[in-house]
C-alpha positions in Angstrom: 112.6 84.1 113.7 114.9 85.3 110.9 116.9 82.9 109.1 120.4 83.1 107.6 118.5 83.1 104.1 116.4 86.2 104.9 119.2 88.5 104.9 121.0 89.5 101.9 124.7 88.7 101.5 127.3 90.8 103.0 128.2 93.1 100.4 130.4 96.0 100.9 128.1 99.0 101.5 130.4 102.2 101.1 131.1 104.8 103.5 128.9 107.7 102.5 128.5 111.3 103.6 124.9 112.0 104.1 123.0 114.5 102.0 119.4 114.1 102.4 118.4 116.5 99.6 117.9 113.2 97.2 116.4 111.3 99.8 113.5 113.8 100.7 113.0 114.3 97.0 112.3 110.7 96.3 110.3 110.4 99.5 108.1 113.5 99.0 107.7 112.2 95.1 106.4 108.9 96.0 102.7 108.1 96.5 101.4 107.8 100.0 104.0 107.6 103.1 107.1 106.0 101.5 108.9 105.7 105.0 112.4 105.6 103.3 113.8 107.7 105.8 113.0 104.6 108.3 115.5 102.2 106.6 117.7 100.8 108.9 119.8 99.0 106.5 119.0 95.5 107.8 119.3 93.8 104.2 116.1 91.8 104.8 114.5 93.3 101.7 117.7 92.2 99.2 117.4 88.6 101.0 113.5 88.6 100.4 114.0 89.7 96.8 113.5 86.8 94.2 115.4 89.3 91.6 118.2 90.8 93.8 120.9 88.3 92.0 120.4 90.5 88.8 120.4 94.1 90.5 123.2 96.3 90.5 122.6 97.1 94.1 120.2 95.8 96.4 117.6 97.8 97.8 119.5 98.8 100.7 122.6 99.6 99.0 120.3 102.0 96.8 118.7 103.5 99.9 122.2 104.3 101.3 123.3 106.0 97.9 120.0 108.1 98.2 120.9 109.0 101.6 124.5 110.0 100.4 122.9 112.2 97.5 124.3 110.1 94.6 121.8 111.2 92.3 123.3 110.1 88.8 124.5 106.6 90.1 121.1 106.0 92.1 119.1 106.9 88.7 121.5 104.8 86.6 121.0 101.7 88.6 119.1 98.9 87.1 117.7 97.8 90.7 114.3 99.7 89.9 113.7 98.1 86.7 114.5 94.4 87.9 111.9 95.0 90.8 109.1 92.5 89.7 106.7 94.3 92.4 105.9 91.4 94.0 106.0 93.3 97.6 107.6 90.6 99.3 110.3 93.0 100.6 107.3 95.5 101.9 105.7 92.4 103.8 109.0 91.5 105.4 110.4 95.3 106.3 110.7 95.6 110.0 110.3 99.3 109.3 107.6 99.3 107.0 109.4 101.0 104.0 107.3 100.9 101.1 110.1 99.6 99.2 108.2 98.9 95.7 106.4 102.1 95.6 109.9 103.9 95.8 111.2 101.7 92.9 108.3 103.2 90.8 109.4 106.8 91.6 112.9 106.1 91.0 112.0 104.5 87.3 109.9 107.7 86.6 113.0 110.0 87.9 115.4 108.0 85.7 113.2 108.4 82.6 112.9 112.2 83.3 116.5 112.5 83.8 117.1 110.2 80.9 119.6 108.1 82.9 118.4 104.7 82.3 121.1 102.6 80.5 118.2 100.4 78.5 115.5 101.6 77.0 113.3 98.3 76.5 111.6 98.6 80.1 111.0 102.5 79.8 109.6 102.0 76.5 107.2 99.3 77.4 106.0 101.4 80.5 105.5 104.3 78.1 103.4 102.1 75.5 101.5 100.8 78.4 100.7 104.4 79.6 100.0 105.6 75.9 97.3 102.7 75.7 95.7 103.4 79.0 95.3 107.0 78.2 94.0 106.3 74.9 91.6 103.5 75.3 91.1 103.3 79.5 92.6 100.1 79.5 95.6 97.8 78.4 95.4 96.4 74.7 97.5 93.5 74.8 97.7 92.9 70.9 98.6 96.4 70.2 101.1 96.2 73.5 102.9 93.1 72.2 103.1 93.7 68.7 104.6 97.4 69.2 107.0 96.2 71.7 108.5 93.2 69.9 108.9 95.2 67.0 110.7 97.7 68.4 113.1 95.7 70.5 112.9 91.8 69.6 111.7 91.8 66.0 113.5 88.5 65.4 111.4 87.0 68.2 108.0 87.8 66.5 107.7 84.5 64.4 107.9 82.3 67.6 105.3 84.5 69.3 102.7 83.9 66.6 101.5 80.5 68.0 100.9 81.4 71.2 99.2 84.9 69.8 96.9 82.8 67.4 95.9 80.6 70.3 94.7 83.5 72.7 92.9 85.1 69.6 91.3 81.9 68.8 90.0 81.5 72.2 88.8 85.1 72.7 91.4 85.9 75.4 92.9 88.6 73.6 91.5 91.0 70.6 93.1 92.4 67.3 91.3 95.9 67.7 91.2 97.9 71.0 87.9 98.7 72.6 87.6 102.1 74.9 86.0 102.1 78.1 82.9 103.8 78.9 83.3 107.3 80.2 86.7 107.8 78.5 86.3 111.8 78.5 85.9 111.6 82.5 89.4 109.3 82.8 91.0 111.6 80.4 90.0 114.6 82.4 91.2 112.7 85.9 94.6 112.1 84.3 95.0 115.5 82.7 94.3 116.9 86.4 96.8 114.4 88.1 99.5 115.4 85.7 98.8 119.0 86.4 98.8 118.5 90.1 102.1 116.6 89.7 103.8 119.0 87.8 102.9 121.7 90.5 104.3 119.5 93.1 107.6 119.3 91.3 107.7 123.1 90.3 
């Protein structure tokens, strides 16, 4: 039984002219089968989302914008960046749309097009990816230090006690450690980028 709380509040969804070019592109670029074209605009995703109050557009509104070909507005939306990847929306979607995976695709497209408004999240993502590509795993101390130095330097002193606690309990290390088989991982990542480039070309 669907309760009233399950649906997002009735926000005005603008009358949009259908242009499926962007929707098809996002769907094709999403890993696996996105089922994006199956969205019926029911609003269950927005009603299920713990972060929807901070989003420019609920997911259903964003998907309507994709269907209308509103590329710039869609890629400038903060919605994909607010998504916390809890997959609650995916579990509850009656059409089994892979909403969280679509959000990852939109973040990547926004970075490529340089249409994001705040560089904090894209920078954090890129730093994490750089470290995984270099070491084969996350490096928490380096990630946090670089991120806070660049975006929130005044917060670093308040973070010191927690950092020292993690270091003292050996929950975090000062120096990064590479995984075994890093050469194989780098070869896999290189090939993945080539395949992605071919599919977008």
